[in-house]
C-alpha positions as CSV (number, residue, x, y, z in Angstrom):
1,X,17.6,26.0,-25.6
2,X,13.6,26.2,-25.4
3,X,12.6,22.9,-27.6
4,X,9.7,23.2,-29.6
5,X,6.6,21.6,-28.2
6,X,5.8,19.6,-30.8
7,X,8.6,17.0,-30.3
8,X,10.8,18.2,-33.2
9,X,14.0,18.7,-31.4
10,X,14.3,22.3,-32.8
11,X,14.3,25.5,-30.9
12,X,10.5,26.4,-30.5
13,X,11.6,30.2,-32.4
14,X,12.6,28.2,-35.4
15,X,10.5,25.6,-35.5
16,X,6.5,26.4,-35.0
17,X,7.3,30.1,-33.3
18,X,7.6,31.8,-36.9
19,X,4.4,30.0,-38.1
20,X,2.8,31.1,-34.8
21,X,3.6,34.5,-35.0
22,X,2.4,34.7,-38.8
23,X,6.0,35.9,-40.0
24,X,5.9,31.6,-42.0
25,X,2.7,29.7,-43.2
26,X,3.0,25.4,-42.7
27,X,4.6,24.3,-45.2
28,X,2.9,20.7,-45.0
29,X,-0.2,19.8,-42.9
30,X,1.9,17.7,-40.9
31,X,3.9,21.3,-40.2
32,X,0.1,22.9,-39.4
33,X,-1.0,20.2,-37.1
34,X,2.6,20.3,-35.1
35,X,2.2,23.7,-34.7
36,X,-1.3,23.9,-33.5
37,X,-0.3,21.5,-31.0
38,X,2.9,23.6,-29.8
39,X,-0.1,26.4,-29.7
40,X,-2.2,24.4,-27.5
41,X,0.7,23.5,-25.7
42,X,2.0,27.4,-25.1
43,X,-1.4,28.8,-25.3
44,X,-1.1,30.7,-28.6
45,X,-4.7,30.6,-29.1
46,X,-5.5,33.0,-31.7
47,X,-2.9,30.6,-33.5
48,X,-5.6,27.6,-33.1
49,X,-8.6,29.2,-34.1
50,X,-6.9,31.0,-37.0
51,X,-6.2,27.6,-38.6
52,X,-9.3,26.7,-38.1
53,X,-11.0,26.0,-41.7
54,X,-13.0,28.8,-42.3
55,X,-16.2,26.5,-43.3
56,X,-15.7,25.2,-39.9
57,X,-15.0,28.7,-38.4
58,X,-18.2,28.6,-36.4
59,X,-18.3,25.4,-34.9
60,X,-15.4,26.8,-32.6
61,X,-16.0,28.5,-30.1
62,X,-12.4,30.5,-28.3
63,X,-12.8,30.9,-25.0
64,X,-13.5,27.3,-24.3
65,X,-10.5,26.3,-26.6
66,X,-8.8,28.6,-24.8
67,X,-9.7,27.1,-21.1
68,X,-8.7,23.6,-22.8
69,X,-5.3,24.8,-23.7
70,X,-4.7,26.4,-20.8
71,X,-5.9,24.7,-18.0
72,X,-4.1,21.0,-19.8
73,X,-0.3,20.1,-18.8
74,X,1.1,18.8,-22.6
75,X,2.7,16.2,-22.3
76,X,4.0,15.3,-25.8
77,X,2.9,14.9,-29.7
78,X,3.3,11.8,-31.3
79,X,2.4,11.8,-35.7
80,X,1.4,7.9,-36.3
81,X,0.7,8.5,-39.6
82,X,0.2,10.9,-42.7
83,X,-1.5,10.8,-46.5
84,X,-0.8,13.4,-49.0
85,X,-0.7,16.8,-47.1
86,X,2.8,17.4,-49.0
87,X,3.7,21.2,-50.1
88,X,2.1,20.3,-54.1
89,X,-1.3,18.7,-52.7
90,X,-4.2,20.5,-51.4
91,X,-5.7,18.1,-48.9
92,X,-3.9,15.8,-45.7
93,X,-4.8,13.9,-43.1
94,X,-2.4,13.5,-40.3
95,X,-3.2,10.6,-37.8
96,X,-1.8,11.7,-34.3
97,X,-1.2,11.3,-30.5
98,X,-1.5,13.7,-28.2
99,X,-1.0,13.3,-24.7
100,X,-2.0,15.7,-21.7
101,X,-3.2,16.1,-18.2
102,X,-5.8,17.3,-17.4
103,X,-6.4,20.1,-14.2
104,X,-7.6,17.6,-12.4
105,X,-4.7,15.2,-13.0
106,X,-6.8,12.6,-15.5
107,X,-4.2,11.9,-18.0
108,X,-5.6,11.6,-21.5
109,X,-4.2,10.0,-24.7
110,X,-6.3,12.0,-27.9
111,X,-5.6,9.7,-31.2
112,X,-7.6,11.2,-33.7
113,X,-7.6,10.8,-37.5
114,X,-7.5,14.8,-38.6
115,X,-7.9,16.0,-42.3
116,X,-6.5,19.5,-43.3
117,X,-7.1,21.6,-46.5
118,X,-5.3,24.1,-48.9
119,X,-7.1,27.5,-49.2
120,X,-5.6,29.7,-51.6
121,X,-2.2,27.7,-50.5
122,X,-2.5,28.3,-47.1
123,X,-3.3,25.1,-44.8
124,X,-6.0,25.1,-42.6
125,X,-7.7,22.2,-40.2
126,X,-10.4,21.1,-41.4
127,X,-12.1,18.5,-39.1
128,X,-10.9,15.2,-37.1
129,X,-12.1,12.3,-35.8
130,X,-11.1,9.9,-33.0
131,X,-9.0,6.9,-34.4
132,X,-10.7,3.7,-33.8
133,X,-9.8,1.2,-31.6
134,X,-8.3,-2.2,-32.2
135,X,-10.2,-5.3,-30.9
136,X,-8.6,-7.2,-28.3
137,X,-8.7,-10.8,-29.3
138,X,-8.3,-13.4,-25.9
139,X,-5.8,-15.8,-27.3
140,X,-6.4,-18.4,-25.0
141,X,-10.6,-20.0,-24.0
142,X,-12.6,-18.4,-22.2
143,X,-13.1,-20.1,-18.9
144,X,-16.7,-20.7,-17.5
145,X,-18.2,-19.5,-13.9
146,X,-18.3,-23.9,-13.8
147,X,-15.5,-24.8,-15.6
148,X,-12.4,-26.2,-13.7
149,X,-10.0,-22.8,-12.0
150,X,-6.8,-22.2,-14.0
151,X,-4.6,-21.9,-11.3
152,X,-4.7,-26.0,-11.0
153,X,-6.7,-25.7,-7.9
154,X,-9.0,-28.5,-8.7
155,X,-12.1,-26.0,-7.6
156,X,-14.3,-24.4,-10.2
157,X,-13.4,-21.1,-11.0
158,X,-16.8,-19.5,-9.6
159,X,-15.1,-20.6,-6.6
160,X,-11.5,-19.9,-6.8
161,X,-10.1,-17.0,-8.4
162,X,-13.7,-15.4,-9.5
163,X,-14.8,-15.4,-6.1
């Protein structure tokens, strides 16, 4: 079995493969998102370009997309949330995390909120925005330079653990 890169645990020939080949259309926005990820992972750049919303086609460059897709090692897709985007909807939102490694070995965790729209019954990727980052709040009070070091040494923080 050649598992589909989208993470469905179904063989590629039964999952996203028919969408890539044009023998089946994506039934939902999430299905299109999964198929697009699989297209990146398998180098099917034509599918990626063909599933961009007609209004947005001019904003996407096939050669840079091809380079990104083929020069990266695609490590996994996680669907975080979906809003609408079902078979009877015309718009949908899919929040996802795609992990990949660049050609120079950098590990990337791409967290995006993608919008999809249906045109004449066919789902298209419309736009994507980075997911907002959660603010990290410290639970303990901030230690000042001249405060006693929290390690218990009795020295000032600036002369102890901050040095």
